RODO-2510 file (C-alpha; in nm, 4 decimals, decimal comma):
residues 286
     n   res          X          Y          Z
     1     m    -9,0677   -16,9384    -8,0545
     2     k    -8,9218   -16,8075    -8,3798
     3     t    -9,1698   -17,0176    -8,5800
     4     r    -9,4552   -16,8804    -8,3720
     5     k    -9,3464   -16,5195    -8,4364
     6     i    -9,3313   -16,5902    -8,8099
     7     m    -9,6806   -16,7421    -8,8016
     8     i    -9,8146   -16,4391    -8,6100
     9     a    -9,6506   -16,2021    -8,8610
    10     i    -9,7993   -16,3947    -9,1527
    11     f   -10,1398   -16,3895    -8,9818
    12     i   -10,1199   -16,0121    -8,9334
    13     v   -10,0230   -15,9606    -9,2986
    14     i   -10,3182   -16,1769    -9,4085
    15     i   -10,5547   -15,9699    -9,1907
    16     i   -10,4171   -15,6438    -9,3347
    17     i   -10,4554   -15,7714    -9,6924
    18     a   -10,8086   -15,8882    -9,6163
    19     l   -10,8953   -15,5480    -9,4685
    20     v   -10,7517   -15,3639    -9,7686
    21     i   -10,9434   -15,5879   -10,0097
    22     g   -11,2585   -15,5474    -9,8013
    23     v   -11,2322   -15,1675    -9,7896
    24     k   -11,1589   -15,1537   -10,1614
    25     k   -11,4622   -15,3745   -10,2298
    26     i   -11,6801   -15,1469   -10,0160
    27     i   -11,5564   -14,8431   -10,2094
    28     i   -11,6174   -15,0158   -10,5442
    29     d   -11,9614   -15,1383   -10,4359
    30     k   -12,0501   -14,7921   -10,3058
    31     s   -11,9366   -14,6319   -10,6311
    32     h   -12,1314   -14,8894   -10,8334
    33     n   -12,4427   -14,8308   -10,6229
    34     n   -12,4040   -14,4544   -10,6569
    35     t   -12,3745   -14,4805   -11,0364
    36     k   -12,6752   -14,7139   -11,0429
    37     n   -12,8802   -14,4759   -10,8275
    38     v   -12,7888   -14,1811   -11,0487
    39     d   -12,8898   -14,3747   -11,3620
    40     e   -13,2201   -14,4742   -11,2021
    41     k   -13,2962   -14,1133   -11,1087
    42     v   -13,2098   -13,9941   -11,4601
    43     q   -13,4381   -14,2634   -11,6039
    44     k   -13,7231   -14,1316   -11,3890
    45     l   -13,6587   -13,7819   -11,5245
    46     y   -13,6743   -13,9252   -11,8774
    47     e   -14,0057   -14,0943   -11,7993
    48     y   -14,1450   -13,7752   -11,6508
    49     g   -14,0352   -13,5827   -11,9591
    50     d   -14,2046   -13,8340   -12,1899
    51     e   -14,5238   -13,8047   -11,9853
    52     v   -14,5193   -13,4241   -11,9997
    53     e   -14,4571   -13,4210   -12,3767
    54     s   -14,7719   -13,6271   -12,4300
    55     m   -14,9894   -13,3686   -12,2551
    56     d   -15,2062   -13,1044   -12,4160
    57     i   -15,1316   -12,8070   -12,1906
    58     l   -15,0673   -12,4361   -12,2270
    59     p   -14,7119   -12,3175   -12,3021
    60     n   -14,6833   -12,1302   -11,9732
    61     t   -14,7753   -12,4348   -11,7641
    62     i   -14,5080   -12,4840   -11,4971
    63     v   -14,3884   -12,8413   -11,5455
    64     a   -14,0950   -12,8310   -11,3039
    65     r   -13,8686   -12,6116   -11,0950
    66     f   -13,4908   -12,6407   -11,1039
    67     n   -13,3212   -12,4897   -10,7993
    68     g   -13,6299   -12,2713   -10,7630
    69     e   -13,6445   -12,1577   -11,1261
    70     e   -13,9597   -12,2290   -11,3252
    71     i   -13,9494   -12,4585   -11,6280
    72     l   -14,2403   -12,3976   -11,8642
    73     f   -14,3970   -12,6454   -12,1025
    74     h   -14,2963   -12,4485   -12,4115
    75     e   -13,9286   -12,4920   -12,3157
    76     i   -13,9671   -12,8685   -12,3492
    77     e   -14,1426   -12,8298   -12,6840
    78     l   -13,8630   -12,5980   -12,7998
    79     y   -13,6000   -12,8616   -12,7190
    80     r   -13,8096   -13,1339   -12,8814
    81     k   -13,8140   -12,9302   -13,2032
    82     s   -13,4388   -12,8802   -13,1811
    83     i   -13,3746   -13,2525   -13,1220
    84     n   -13,6024   -13,3579   -13,4076
    85     f   -13,4443   -13,1047   -13,6441
    86     s   -13,0996   -13,2347   -13,5549
    87     i   -13,2024   -13,5975   -13,6183
    88     e   -13,3711   -13,5079   -13,9479
    89     n   -13,0443   -13,3514   -14,0593
    90     g   -12,8479   -13,6689   -13,9954
    91     n   -12,7127   -13,6053   -13,6458
    92     t   -12,7277   -13,9513   -13,4897
    93     y   -12,5913   -13,8110   -13,1612
    94     s   -12,9353   -13,6577   -13,0967
    95     e   -13,1200   -13,9880   -13,1286
    96     g   -13,2783   -14,1000   -12,8037
    97     k   -13,2350   -13,7635   -12,6350
    98     n   -13,5040   -13,6565   -12,3915
    99     a   -13,6272   -13,2978   -12,4307
   100     f   -13,7001   -13,2453   -12,0599
   101     y   -13,3589   -13,3760   -11,9551
   102     e   -13,1906   -13,1468   -12,2094
   103     v   -13,3774   -12,8524   -12,0550
   104     l   -13,2399   -12,9584   -11,7147
   105     v   -12,8869   -12,9728   -11,8577
   106     n   -12,9292   -12,6213   -11,9937
   107     k   -13,0640   -12,5000   -11,6581
   108     l   -12,7672   -12,6589   -11,4810
   109     y   -12,5181   -12,4828   -11,7079
   110     s   -12,6912   -12,1495   -11,6527
   111     y   -12,7020   -12,2078   -11,2768
   112     l   -12,3287   -12,2827   -11,2643
   113     a   -12,2487   -11,9681   -11,4640
   114     k   -12,4308   -11,7630   -11,2010
   115     q   -12,2765   -11,9466   -10,9067
   116     y   -11,9185   -11,9419   -11,0389
   117     p   -11,8908   -11,6303   -11,2608
   118     n   -11,5112   -11,6135   -11,2371
   119     e   -11,4306   -11,9798   -11,3038
   120     t   -11,3735   -11,9291   -11,6760
   121     t   -11,2485   -11,6578   -11,9091
   122     y   -11,5563   -11,7116   -12,1289
   123     h   -11,7075   -11,3654   -12,1688
   124     i   -12,0591   -11,2587   -12,2558
   125     d   -12,2098   -10,9123   -12,2884
   126     i   -12,5535   -10,9146   -12,1284
   127     k   -12,6325   -10,5563   -12,2239
   128     s   -12,5760   -10,6309   -12,5915
   129     t   -12,7905   -10,9459   -12,5674
   130     l   -13,0780   -10,7501   -12,4143
   131     e   -13,0631   -10,4794   -12,6797
   132     k   -13,0441   -10,7292   -12,9663
   133     t   -13,3471   -10,9293   -12,8467
   134     k   -13,5613   -10,6182   -12,7983
   135     n   -13,4552   -10,4660   -13,1311
   136     e   -13,5387   -10,7859   -13,3223
   137     w   -13,8843   -10,8049   -13,1620
   138     e   -13,9592   -10,4409   -13,2433
   139     n   -13,8001   -10,4160   -13,5891
   140     g   -13,7584   -10,7667   -13,7279
   141     v   -13,4461   -10,9335   -13,8666
   142     g   -13,2945   -10,9003   -14,2136
   143     n   -13,5719   -10,9125   -14,4730
   144     l   -13,8316   -11,0119   -14,2134
   145     s   -14,0634   -10,7432   -14,0842
   146     a   -14,1400   -10,7272   -13,7131
   147     e   -14,4682   -10,9102   -13,7721
   148     e   -14,3038   -11,1840   -13,9811
   149     y   -14,0192   -11,2266   -13,7339
   150     r   -14,2544   -11,2490   -13,4361
   151     k   -14,4585   -11,5168   -13,6108
   152     e   -14,1478   -11,7267   -13,6807
   153     l   -14,0105   -11,6770   -13,3301
   154     l   -14,3368   -11,7744   -13,1607
   155     d   -14,3550   -12,0844   -13,3796
   156     i   -14,0033   -12,1830   -13,2730
   157     l   -14,0967   -12,1267   -12,9084
   158     a   -14,4174   -12,3323   -12,9494
   159     i   -14,6334   -12,0374   -12,8487
   160     k   -14,9385   -11,9203   -13,0422
   161     e   -15,0041   -11,5481   -13,0569
   162     d   -15,3237   -11,5809   -12,8531
   163     e   -15,1367   -11,7881   -12,5906
   164     i   -14,8949   -11,5110   -12,4877
   165     w   -14,9546   -11,4820   -12,1129
   166     l   -14,7878   -11,1452   -12,0436
   167     n   -14,8354   -10,7942   -12,1755
   168     e   -14,5993   -10,7068   -12,4595
   169     e   -14,3393   -10,5251   -12,2516
   170     d   -14,3182   -10,8058   -11,9966
   171     f   -14,3139   -11,0700   -12,2706
   172     v   -14,0161   -10,8942   -12,4325
   173     t   -13,8464   -10,9117   -12,0915
   174     y   -13,9239   -11,2828   -12,0868
   175     l   -13,7674   -11,3226   -12,4331
   176     q   -13,4642   -11,1237   -12,3207
   177     n   -13,4275   -11,3528   -12,0230
   178     l   -13,4370   -11,6587   -12,2513
   179     s   -13,1535   -11,5073   -12,4565
   180     v   -12,9477   -11,4241   -12,1479
   181     e   -13,0044   -11,7710   -12,0038
   182     q   -12,8765   -11,9273   -12,3255
   183     t   -12,5577   -11,7217   -12,3177
   184     l   -12,5153   -11,8116   -11,9521
   185     s   -12,5656   -12,1755   -12,0455
   186     n   -12,2808   -12,1540   -12,2963
   187     k   -12,0573   -12,0144   -12,0247
   188     g   -12,1738   -12,2807   -11,7787
   189     m   -12,0755   -12,5536   -12,0235
   190     n   -11,7205   -12,4190   -12,0152
   191     i   -11,7297   -12,4252   -11,6358
   192     v   -11,8351   -12,7913   -11,6395
   193     l   -11,5470   -12,8790   -11,8729
   194     n   -11,3143   -12,7064   -11,6290
   195     f   -11,4648   -12,8552   -11,3121
   196     m   -11,4867   -13,2141   -11,4353
   197     i   -11,1078   -13,2175   -11,4775
   198     n   -11,0007   -12,9973   -11,1889
   199     k   -11,2806   -13,0592   -10,9376
   200     p   -11,4132   -13,4133   -10,9900
   201     e   -11,4583   -13,4327   -10,6124
   202     l   -11,7680   -13,2114   -10,6431
   203     v   -11,9556   -13,5278   -10,7335
   204     n   -11,9460   -13,8515   -10,5365
   205     d   -11,8644   -14,1033   -10,8075
   206     e   -11,5472   -14,3119   -10,8146
   207     t   -11,6334   -14,4246   -11,1694
   208     l   -11,6117   -14,0615   -11,2755
   209     n   -11,2863   -14,0087   -11,0858
   210     e   -11,1362   -14,3096   -11,2627
   211     k   -11,2507   -14,1762   -11,5999
   212     v   -11,0894   -13,8405   -11,5200
   213     r   -10,7613   -14,0127   -11,4349
   214     e   -10,7736   -14,2032   -11,7645
   215     l   -10,8590   -13,8824   -11,9502
   216     n   -10,5628   -13,7013   -11,7955
   217     q   -10,3330   -13,9888   -11,8901
   218     l   -10,4559   -13,9796   -12,2505
   219     s   -10,4101   -13,6028   -12,2590
   220     e   -10,0535   -13,6319   -12,1334
   221     q    -9,9867   -13,9038   -12,3902
   222     q   -10,1229   -13,6845   -12,6692
   223     n    -9,9049   -13,3903   -12,5606
   224     k    -9,6023   -13,6169   -12,5588
   225     l    -9,6779   -13,7405   -12,9120
   226     a    -9,7294   -13,3843   -13,0306
   227     n    -9,3970   -13,2740   -12,8795
   228     e    -9,2288   -13,5646   -13,0549
   229     n    -9,3869   -13,4482   -13,3861
   230     k    -9,5811   -13,7735   -13,4145
   231     t    -9,8755   -13,5909   -13,5699
   232     s   -10,0720   -13,8869   -13,7046
   233     e   -10,0586   -14,0739   -13,3729
   234     a   -10,1583   -13,7580   -13,1853
   235     l   -10,4577   -13,7024   -13,4152
   236     e   -10,5707   -14,0634   -13,3757
   237     l   -10,5499   -14,0307   -12,9986
   238     s   -10,7497   -13,7076   -13,0096
   239     k   -11,0526   -13,9088   -13,1286
   240     n   -11,0374   -14,1148   -12,8101
   241     l   -10,9931   -13,7961   -12,6084
   242     y   -11,3073   -13,6464   -12,7632
   243     n   -11,5114   -13,9543   -12,6700
   244     y   -11,3677   -13,9532   -12,3190
   245     y   -11,4473   -13,5843   -12,2751
   246     n   -11,8104   -13,6460   -12,3723
   247     e   -11,8380   -13,9501   -12,1489
   248     v   -11,6875   -13,7716   -11,8489
   249     r   -11,9009   -13,4611   -11,9103
   250     e   -12,2202   -13,6668   -11,9256
   251     l   -12,1337   -13,8523   -11,6030
   252     y   -12,0485   -13,5263   -11,4264
   253     v   -12,3643   -13,3502   -11,5455
   254     k   -12,5846   -13,6469   -11,4498
   255     d   -12,4558   -13,6433   -11,0938
   256     l   -12,4945   -13,2658   -11,0591
   257     i   -12,8494   -13,2757   -11,1959
   258     v   -12,9826   -13,5540   -10,9733
   259     n   -12,8320   -13,3781   -10,6714
   260     s   -13,0016   -13,0489   -10,7613
   261     d   -13,3323   -12,9325   -10,6178
   262     i   -13,5850   -13,0493   -10,8790
   263     e   -13,9602   -13,0235   -10,8278
   264     l   -14,1760   -13,2171   -11,0756
   265     c   -14,5070   -13,0338   -11,0621
   266     v   -14,7006   -13,0601   -11,3884
   267     d   -14,9878   -13,2231   -11,2023
   268     k   -15,0521   -12,8956   -11,0165
   269     r   -15,1458   -12,7275   -11,3475
   270     e   -14,9904   -12,3991   -11,2360
   271     l   -14,9745   -12,1285   -11,5019
   272     s   -14,6805   -11,8909   -11,4823
   273     k   -14,7403   -11,5159   -11,4841
   274     t   -14,3892   -11,4424   -11,3648
   275     v   -14,1880   -11,1636   -11,5260
   276     p   -13,8284   -11,2876   -11,4862
   277     t   -13,5570   -11,0902   -11,3151
   278     i   -13,2691   -11,0848   -11,5607
   279     y   -12,9316   -11,1821   -11,4201
   280     k   -12,6934   -10,8883   -11,4113
   281     e   -12,3537   -10,7950   -11,2840
   282     e   -12,1706   -10,4666   -11,2905
   283     n   -12,1880   -10,3054   -11,6367
   284     n   -12,4233   -10,5858   -11,7451
   285     e   -12,1202   -10,7954   -11,8319
   286     i   -11,9859   -11,1210   -11,6929
***
C-alpha cells in the first residue's frame, strides 16, 4: 500500500511538471509567433513604403492614414531626404531605414503625446511654436529673406511652389501643424521610454517583457557600481544599457504600430485639401 501511494505521488508530480512545461512551451511559442507576426507586418509596411517611394505622384497625395490622420506623399520624401543626409554624413545607424516606417514612428509618438499628455514632465509651448513658424514664413530667417526662406523650406518638404495645394493662409496653418506635430513627437518619444519600462504590458510580447527585465537588472547593476564608485565599470555597462534601451524601444514601437489603425491607400490617388486642426490645450501649452 505504501509503495502504491509513493508511485501515485510520483505520477502526480510528473503530471504537474509536464503541465508546467507544456504551459511554458505554449507561452514561449505564442510569444515567438507574436514576434514573428509583428516582424512580418512591419516588413509589409517596409515593402509598401518602397513601392510608394518609387511613384511619381503629387506631394499632397494621401498615401496612408494612421489612426485616422492623413499621411501625405511629401512626408515620406521629407524623411527620405533626412535619412539620406544622415547616411551621407557617416551615420551608419540610418542605413536600411525605411522612410514610410519612420513617418509611422513619428505619427505614433505624436499620437501618444495627445493621448497621454500628463505621462511625462516634457514641456512644449505650442503658442510659441505657432508664432515662430508663421513669423519665419512671413519674414524669413537670419540672412534669408522671406522669398529665399520659403524656397529652401519647400525644397526640404519636397514641394514645388506650383504644387502648393492650399491658399497661403491655410498652407501656413499646415506648416504650423507640421511644427506642432514634431514637438508632440519629441514628447511622445519620452512617453514611450517611460511606458516601455513601466507599462510593458501594453504590448503582448513576452520577448519584450524579458528584455525589460534584463534592462532593469542592468540598470540596477549600474546604479550599484556607481554607488560603489566603480566609475569605469559603470561606464562600460552604460554602453550595454544604451543598446538595450534602443532594442527595447524598437520592439515596443513595432508592436504599437502594427496594432494601430493603419490604412494603406495610395492606390486611391486621393489628393488632400484638408486644413489641419492644430492640437491645443489650455493656454496652448502641454
